[in-house]
N, C-alpha and C positions, 0 to 999 in steps of 0.2 A: 078260804084258801085251799088249793088241792095239793096233794102230794101222792107219790106212788109208795105203797107199803109192802113190806115182807114181814114174816113173823114165824116164830115157832112157840106153840103153847103145848107143854108136855101133857098136861092133864087130859085134853081132848085129842092130843095127837095131830091137831091142825097145823100146818105148815104152808109156807108160800115162799119160794126162793126169791133173791133179789133179781134174778134173771127174768122172773115171771110176775114181778111186783104189778099189783093193781091200783088204779087210781082211787083215792078216797078223800072226802072233805076233812078239813080239821075238825069239825064237829062230830062226824061219824067216827073218827079215830078216837077222839075222846069218849065218846058214848058208848062205842061197841068194842073197842080193841083194848083200852087200858085196864078195864075190869078183868081180861083174859090173862093178865100177867100175874098169875097166883102162886108159882113155885119158882124155886131158885132155878135158873137156867132158861127160863121163859124169856123171849126177846121180841121187839118190836123195832123195826127199821123204816125210817122214813127217808125218801129220796126227793130232793127239790129240782127244779126245772132246769138246774145247772149240773145235775148229777152228783151233787154233794149229799152225803149221808148223815143223819142223825140216828144213833142207835140208843135204845132204852132196854135195859136188861134188869130182870127181878134179881135181887140179892138176897141174902140171909135176912130173916125176920121181915120187917116191914119197910126194907129200903130198896131204892132203885138206883142203878147207875145209869147216868145219862152222859153220851159221849159224842164228839165229833172225831172219828178216827182218822189218822194220818198214816195210811198204809206205808208210804214211802220213808217215812221217818221212824216206822215202828213204834209209834206213839199215839196219844190222843189227847184232846182236851176234854174234861169231864168232870163230874160232881155226883155225889150221892144226895138223894132226896127221899123225903117219906111221901106218902101218897098225896097228901095236901099240896105239898111242893111241886111234885110232879104234875098234877093237874093245873096249878097256876103257871108252871113253865109251859105246858102245852098250851094253855090258853094264850099266851103271848109269843108264840112262835113267829118268827119273822118270815117273810116269803122265801127268802134264800138263806142257807146255812152258811153264813159267813161269820168267822171267828168274832168280828167286832160287835156282832149282834148277840153275844152271849157273855155277860159280865162274870157269872158264877163259876164259869168253866176254868179249871186250872190243868196245866200241862203235866202228863204222865208219861214216861216212857213205859214200853211193855216190858 
């Protein structure tokens, strides 16, 4: 599967805006980008072919926040995962980021 990606990795200073997102395979995302989420504040965004966004942010410690943002509602559906859980989550991503495809995500207002 292919997604467009954007990111910010503070340690290296590497960044790509969502306006200039580049296409990558799920395999490359998993192998090349997940390991770059090393510091709190680092993030990775994936955009599906319907312009829906899935965001992954490095939290404190060894935790990651994964969410489907709902800008109009000022909320998101998300969950916290450890690295093993994140890798499993990524490996099973659906082609399109529809809420019905994500059982673990819970509603959270901003």
